[in-house]
C-alpha positions as CSV (number, residue, x, y, z in Angstrom):
1,M,168.6,82.3,41.7
2,V,165.3,81.9,43.7
3,T,167.2,82.8,46.9
4,R,168.7,86.0,45.2
5,T,165.3,87.0,43.9
6,L,163.7,86.5,47.3
7,M,166.4,88.6,49.0
8,L,165.9,91.4,46.5
9,L,162.2,91.3,47.0
10,V,162.5,91.5,50.8
11,A,165.0,94.4,50.5
12,A,162.8,96.3,48.1
13,V,159.8,95.9,50.4
14,S,161.9,96.9,53.4
15,F,163.3,100.0,51.8
16,G,159.9,101.0,50.3
17,C,158.3,101.0,53.8
18,R,160.8,103.6,55.2
19,S,159.9,107.2,55.5
20,E,162.2,110.0,54.4
21,P,164.5,111.3,57.2
22,G,162.8,114.3,58.9
23,V,159.4,113.5,57.4
24,S,156.8,112.4,59.9
25,P,154.4,109.6,59.0
26,P,150.9,110.9,58.0
27,Q,148.8,111.8,61.0
28,Q,145.8,109.6,61.6
29,T,142.6,111.4,62.1
30,A,140.2,110.3,64.8
31,T,137.4,108.0,63.7
32,P,134.1,107.6,65.5
33,R,134.0,104.5,67.7
34,S,130.5,103.6,66.5
35,T,129.0,103.8,63.1
36,T,125.7,103.2,64.7
37,A,126.0,106.4,66.7
38,Q,126.9,108.3,63.6
39,S,123.8,107.0,61.8
40,I,121.5,108.3,64.4
41,P,120.5,111.9,63.7
42,L,122.3,114.4,66.0
43,E,119.1,115.8,67.5
44,M,118.3,112.3,68.8
45,R,121.8,111.9,70.4
46,V,122.1,115.3,72.1
47,G,120.2,117.2,74.8
48,W,120.8,119.7,77.5
49,V,121.5,118.8,81.1
50,A,120.3,120.6,84.3
51,G,121.7,118.9,87.4
52,S,121.2,115.2,87.0
53,C,118.4,115.6,84.4
54,L,118.8,115.2,80.6
55,A,116.3,116.8,78.2
56,T,116.4,115.3,74.7
57,A,114.2,114.8,71.7
58,N,114.9,111.0,72.0
59,K,111.9,109.3,73.6
60,T,113.5,105.8,73.5
61,L,116.5,106.0,75.9
62,T,116.6,103.1,78.4
63,A,118.2,102.6,81.8
64,G,121.9,102.0,81.4
65,S,122.3,104.1,78.2
66,T,125.6,106.0,78.3
67,V,125.8,109.7,78.4
68,T,128.8,112.0,78.0
69,V,128.2,115.5,79.4
70,V,130.1,118.6,78.5
71,S,129.7,120.7,81.7
72,M,129.1,124.3,81.0
73,D,130.3,125.3,84.4
74,D,133.2,127.8,84.9
75,R,135.6,125.4,83.3
76,S,134.2,123.1,80.7
77,T,134.8,119.5,81.6
78,I,133.6,116.1,80.2
79,V,131.6,114.0,82.7
80,D,130.6,110.4,82.1
81,G,127.2,109.1,83.1
82,R,124.4,106.7,82.6
83,V,120.6,107.0,82.3
84,I,118.8,105.8,85.4
85,G,115.4,106.1,83.9
86,A,112.7,108.5,82.8
87,A,112.5,111.6,85.0
88,T,108.9,112.4,86.1
89,S,109.5,114.6,89.2
90,D,110.8,118.1,89.8
91,A,112.7,116.6,92.7
92,T,115.2,115.1,90.3
93,C,114.6,117.3,87.3
94,P,114.3,121.1,87.8
95,A,112.9,121.5,84.3
96,L,109.8,119.8,85.5
97,L,109.0,122.4,88.2
98,Q,105.4,123.5,88.1
99,D,106.1,127.0,86.6
100,R,108.1,125.6,83.6
101,R,107.0,122.0,83.2
102,K,104.4,122.5,80.4
103,Q,106.7,124.6,78.3
104,N,109.7,122.2,78.6
105,E,107.6,119.0,78.1
106,S,106.2,120.3,74.9
107,K,109.5,119.6,73.1
108,W,111.7,117.4,75.4
109,S,111.7,113.9,77.0
110,F,113.4,113.9,80.4
111,Y,115.8,111.3,81.9
112,E,117.4,111.1,85.3
113,L,121.2,110.6,85.1
114,K,123.8,109.1,87.4
115,L,126.9,111.3,86.7
116,A,130.6,110.7,87.7
117,A,130.7,114.4,88.9
118,S,128.1,117.1,89.6
119,V,127.0,119.3,86.7
120,D,125.0,122.5,87.0
121,L,124.3,123.0,83.3
122,G,125.7,121.1,80.3
123,I,125.1,119.4,77.0
124,G,124.8,115.6,77.0
125,V,125.6,113.2,74.1
126,T,124.1,109.7,74.3
127,G,125.7,106.5,73.1
128,D,129.3,106.2,71.9
129,T,131.2,109.4,71.7
130,N,134.4,110.3,70.1
131,V,136.4,112.1,72.7
132,V,139.4,113.9,71.1
133,Q,141.9,116.4,72.5
134,G,140.0,119.5,73.4
135,G,136.5,117.9,73.5
136,I,134.0,115.8,71.6
137,D,134.0,115.2,67.9
138,L,130.4,114.7,66.7
139,T,131.1,115.1,62.9
140,G,133.8,112.6,62.4
141,D,136.5,115.1,61.2
142,G,138.8,114.5,64.2
143,K,138.2,118.1,65.6
144,P,136.2,118.9,68.7
145,E,132.9,120.8,68.2
146,T,132.3,123.9,70.4
147,F,129.5,123.6,73.0
148,T,128.0,126.9,74.2
149,Q,125.3,128.1,76.6
150,C,124.0,131.6,77.2
151,A,121.0,133.2,79.0
152,T,118.0,134.6,77.1
153,S,115.3,136.7,78.8
154,E,113.4,133.6,80.0
155,G,115.8,130.7,79.8
156,V,119.0,129.1,78.7
157,S,120.1,128.6,75.1
158,F,122.4,125.6,74.4
159,R,124.2,125.2,71.0
160,I,126.8,123.0,69.4
161,W,129.0,124.6,66.6
162,D,131.2,123.1,64.0
163,G,133.3,126.2,63.8
164,T,133.3,129.6,65.3
165,P,130.5,130.0,67.9
166,Y,127.7,132.3,67.0
167,K,128.7,132.5,63.3
168,G,126.4,130.7,60.9
169,Q,124.1,128.0,61.9
170,P,124.7,125.7,64.9
171,L,124.8,121.9,64.4
172,W,122.3,121.6,67.2
173,S,120.4,123.9,69.5
174,G,118.3,123.4,72.6
175,Y,116.3,125.7,74.9
176,Y,115.6,125.4,78.6
177,Y,112.6,127.5,79.7
178,L,113.2,128.7,83.2
179,G,109.7,130.3,83.9
180,Y,111.1,133.6,85.2
181,D,112.9,136.7,83.8
182,A,116.6,136.4,83.4
183,E,119.3,138.8,82.3
184,A,120.1,137.9,78.7
185,N,123.7,137.6,77.7
186,C,123.6,135.7,74.4
187,P,125.6,137.3,71.6
188,P,123.5,138.8,68.8
């Protein structure tokens, strides 16, 4: 009797775990690799990148901190990197050139980066990132956010969107003051 009950129990469990023919198992959504990264405010995890220089509101990054950069070059690519240390010279950080230094330093802290590939302009995310198909998921919903950059009359505007770019409010925005006139191309 015990053997028969055990066999029925095993059979019931086995059949209960099967999925219907033609029905796919539920899709798992991506989850962030680090709950610590998600607990840090986005404005402290993100910044804009010019060359090998990261500008961020975070004043506490240390050498060796990981950075994932979404390159805003002709084709958007993801580039891994690490913080070398604080950037203090315009030789490694063009945002610190004499004609733009004061304006840029009023809001940002600057760090020199060691990147796996060269980047002209981009947006950097520090710490653990959740790379998903099509980009980086910063909100934990399994979908990549949209990273944009456009020129203003005196600089470059960087933004991250959780939906259609330039509709509503961005999740994050940053501004790189260039110190000279530029041809604006940002959407209204």
